[in-house]
N, C-alpha and C positions, 0 to 999 in steps of 0.2 A: 164051366169056363165060358162056353158059347153064350150063355145067358147074360154074361156081363158085357159082351161086345157092343150092343146098342147104347148102353150107358156110357161106355168108354168113348164111342164116336160122338155121342151127344155132348159129353164133357169137353172133348177136343174142339167141337164147334163153338161151345160157349167161350172157351179159352181164346180161340182165334178171334171171335167177335170182340171180346174184351180187349185183345191186343190191338185190333183195328181201331177201336174207339180211342184207345190211348194214343196211338200214332196220329189219328185225326186231330185229337185235342192238342197234342204237342206241335203238330204242323200249324194249327191255328195260332198258337202262342208264338211259334217261330216266325210266322208271317205278320205278327203284330196285332193279333186279335185276341180278346178275352171273351170266350163264348158264354152267353147266357141263354135263357129259355128261347126267346124269339129274336134276339139281337146279338151280333158279335161286335163288342165294343172295340173301336179302333184306337189302339194305344199310341199311334203316331201323334195324335192331337192333344194329348194330356198336357205336356209341357215341353217347350223348346226355347232356345235363345239365339238371337243373332244381333248384329250391330245396328240394323235398321229398326226392328220391332222391339228390341229388348226382349223381355220375357213374352212368350207367345203361348197362350194356354186356351184350351177349349175341349170340345167333346165331339166325337163322331162315331159312326158305326154303320153296319150293313145288316139288314135282316137276313135270317137264315132259313133253312128248309122247314123248321117248325112254324115259322110265320107263313111261308108259302114256298112251294117248289117251283112255281111258275112266274112269280112276281117278286121283286125286291126293291127296297128303298136303300139308297146309299148316299149319305149326307154328312156334313160336319159344319160346325161353327167355331171360330177361334177369335181371340182378341189379342192385339199387340199393345203392350203397356207403354211403349215408347212413342209409337206413331199414333196411338189412341184411335185405332180403327178395328172394326169387326171385319173378318173375312169369312166366307162361307161357300159351301157347295150344296145345291139342291139337286138330287139325282135319283134315278130309279131305272129299272129295266124289266123286260119281260122275255121269257124263254119261248122261242118259236120251234125248236127242235131238240128233243132230249138226248138222242143218241150222239149227236155231234156237239152237244153243249153250246148251241147257238143262241145267243142273247142279243137283243137290241136294247141299248142303253141311251138315255137322254140325260143331259146335265146342264146346269147353269152354275158357273163358278166365278166368284169375285175374290181374287187372292193375289199373292205376290209370287214371282218366279225369279230365280237367280239368273242374271244375264250371262249368256254364254254356256249355260248348262244344256245338256242334251239328254233326253230320257226316251226310253223305248216304250211303246204302247204295251208290249207284252210283258214288261216288268211290272206286273200288277202290284207286286209287293217287293219292296226292298227295305226291310225293316231292321233297324238297329235300336237296341235299348238306349243308346247314346250316340248321337250323330255329331262328331267333333267338328267337321268342317263348317257346320252351321254357325258355330260360335263367332266366327270372325268375318263372315260374309257381309258386305255392305252394299254391293251393287245389285239392286233388284229392279224389276219393272212390274208395275201393276197390270193386271189383265182381267178383263171381263170376257168370259168365253162361253158361248152356247155351242153344244156339241151333240152329235148323234154318232153312236159307236156300235159296231157289230163285232161280237166275239164269235169265233167259229173254230172248232177243233177238227182238223182234217184227220188226225189220228192222235193217240196218246202222246206220240213223240213229236208231233208238228201242230202247233197252235198258231192261229192268225188273229189279227185284230185290224179293223178298218175304221177310220174316223173322218168325218166331215165337220169342220169347226169354223166359226166366225169369232174373231177376237178383237177387242179394243185394247191397244197396247199403249201404256203411258209410263216411260222410264221415270224412276224416282230421283234421278241424277240429271245434271245439265248435259244434254246430248242432242245433237242435230244430225239427222241422216240426210245427205244431199243426193238428189237425183237430178236428171237433166231438166225436169219440169218444176220441181218443188223442193223446198227444205222442210223436213218433217221433225217436229218435236214429239208428236205422238201420231199414231197411225192405226189403220184397220187392216186386218189380215183375213183372208178366206183360204183355208188350207184343207187339203185331202191327204191322209196318211194311210199307209198300209204297213203293218209290221208282221214279221214271221219269226217264230222261235222254234228251232229244231234241236231236239235232244235225242239223237239216234241210238245212243247207248244206255238210256235209262230204261228200267223195267217197271211194269205196273201190274197190279192185280185188281180185279173187280169183285167186291163182296157187298151184298145188300144194296146193289145199284150204285155203290160208291167206288170210284177209282182211286186207288192209293199207290203212290210211287214207292216201290220197294227197293229200287237201286238208283242212286243219283249218279248216272253215268256221264262220262266226259269223252270227247269234247262236246261243248254246246255252241250253237251258232245262232246269232240274232241279226236280222236284217230289217231295215226300215227305210221306206221311200216317202218323201214329203214333197208335195207340189202346192205352191201358193199361186193364187189366181188374181190378176189385176182386173178391176172392173166387173168382178163377179161378186154379187152381194156386198158391194162397196169396198172390195179389197183394193189396197193401194199398190201392191207390188206383185210382180212375177218373179218367183225364184224356185229352185229345185234343190233338194237335199237328199243325200244317201248316207246312211249310217250303218256301220257294221261292227260286230263284236264277236270274238271267239274266246271262250273260256275253256281252259284245260287243266286237269289235275292228274298228276302222276303219283300214285300211292305206292310206296315201297313196303310199308307195313302200317299198322294201326296208328303209329305216332309220327312216322317220317314220311313226308310227301312234298311235292313241288307244285306250285300253282303258276300258270301263265295266262295272262290276259292281253289280247291284241284288240285295240279299238281304233277305228278310223272314221272320218267324216269328210264330206265334200259338199259345199254349198255354191251354187252358181246363180247368176242373175242378181237382181236388186235385193240383197239380203241385209237387213239392219243388224246392228251389233247384238241386239237382244237375242237373235236367232243364229248367231255364229257360234264359234267354239272356243272355250278355254281348255286347258289340259288338267282340270281339277287341282288347282294350286291350293296350298294349305299353310302359307307362311305369312306372318304379319309384318308389315313394314315398320319395324322399330330397330333401334340402333344396335342393341346388344343381344347375345344369345339368350341371356336370362330373361330379358323383357319380351322376347319372342316365344318363350316357353309356353306351350299350350298342350293340346291333345292331338296325337297323330290320327289321321284318317285311315280308312281301310285300303283304298286304292287311289290315294292322292299323292301329288308331288310335294313332299314336305319342305323342300328348300325353295320352291317356286313361290314368289310373292303374289298375293291377290292382285288381280287386274294388271299383272305385268305383261301378259301375252294374250293375244286373241288371233284366231286363224279362220279362214274360210275353207281350208283344207288341212287336215292334220292326221297323224297316226301316232299311237303310243304303244309301247311294249313294256309290260311289267312282269317281273319274275320274282317269285318268293320261294325260298326253300326252308322248310320247317325241319330243324335238326332234332334228333332224339332228345326228349326232355331230360333235364338233370334230376335224377331221383335222389333228392335230399331226404325225403321221407315218403311214406305211402301216399300221403295227401298233398305234400308240397313238392311240385314238380315244375319249376320254371322252364320255359322253352325258348331257345334261340332261333330267330328267323333271319335269314340272310336275304337282302333285298337289292334289286337293281331295276332302275326305271329309265326309259328313253322316250323322248317326244320329238317329233319333227312336224313343221307346218309352214304355212305361208299365207299371204293375203293379197288379192288383187284390189286395186282402187282403194287403198287405205285412206286416201284423202277424203273419201265420202263420209268418214266418221269424224265429226267435229266436236270440239270441247272435251275430248278425252284423249289421253296419251298412252300408248302401249307399244310393245314390240311384237315381232313375229318370231317364228321358230325355225327359220330356214337353215340355220347352222347346226341344228340338232341339240337338244337339251338332255343332259345326262346327270343322274344322281345315283349314289349307292349308299347303302347303310345296313343297319341291323336293328332288330327289336329283341328285347328280352321280356317275354310276356308272362303273365300270371305270377308276378312277384308277391303281390299282396292284394287280396280281395278283388281279383280280376285286373288289377292295375299292373303296368309294367313300364319299361322305358324304351325310347326310340332315339336313334342317332342317324343322321343322314348328311352326306357331303355332296356338294354341287361341283361338277368338274366339266371339262370339255369346252364346247363353243360358247357357253354363257357363264363360264367361271368369272366371278367378280374380283376386282382388284384387292379388296380387303378380305383377308382370310376368314374372319369371323362372319362375314355376310354370306359365306357359302355353307355354313354349318347350321343344322337344325337339331335341337334336342327337345324331346317332348315325352309326355306320358303316353302310354297306350292303355286301352280298356277293352277287355275281351270277356264276354259272358256267353256261354253256350248252354242250351237246354238239354 
């Protein structure tokens, strides 16, 4: 019996290693990468659609450890068939400290960004097989950005990222930003950012020099500070931004759980509309419910119309409760999700933003609804109703009915 123990231990180690490889592979896919020998192909760039570019298709990727453990190349190129323009990023990085996963990255990017969108540096990956909000976005600005970026992991539970960037911003729509000195149709920015993501309740293990997350713990906290400098490297404006997000999940059992997301942002100083906030609207400005029928987003306001509101200070609260799936058969289990969303915001010096009309959110925006997911091939249905301070006179204008699409690995 004792003679079999080494083999048993060896077999267990092989099984554990295989499991880690499978987890690693699935995490790559879940993060939007298809791993190959030397290159992880970035699935985000294969095909997308929006109102400005039409179909947008291309190829991107980042080299992996088989290529080099100390150096990496991270680039993409895409083409928009409606605006007839190539967009691209040329980037790379080198590791300066292995234990803390400290990397210095350099990049040159020529692309579009949605006006009013706010992203966190530490959200390296937010991947969906299908991104429904993109379909109807039409308010973009072009940017050419040169950046140097430092990734540093203080611990497995606390990661940081710092970036210094210079950008040329050119809105694709008719917009003028008015300051005391000049009216700007396009402008230059010099910005410094620092982002932190803290996941105090996640668990990790290290095997074969790879750190794998074994427990996705909640709550998670993300904080980002941005400072724009006037007259530094040709920057046109001084402004300061702070962004915060808390994500929480309360799991009652394997199928039943609640999700809560609190987001907030504050911009002070001379901040153009491109770098202010919307509340992630996802409703098309058309007359009837049927003509507005599209695909619901993951964390967007389904009854809020695109370009309806912008803010220089805002906060949102989103609640989702996933009810126990309906067990119609072993494989067919639709799930009801109850949803409530609230947003509040305001804006100083709204007259600075010319040639564009929008409202603010000082009265508080509310919507409630539900989804029935996984009805057929990952598709479901979503219904939402707008009420409270921004309830509209026509009943139909307050209602959004849409598809949902959910695929999980």
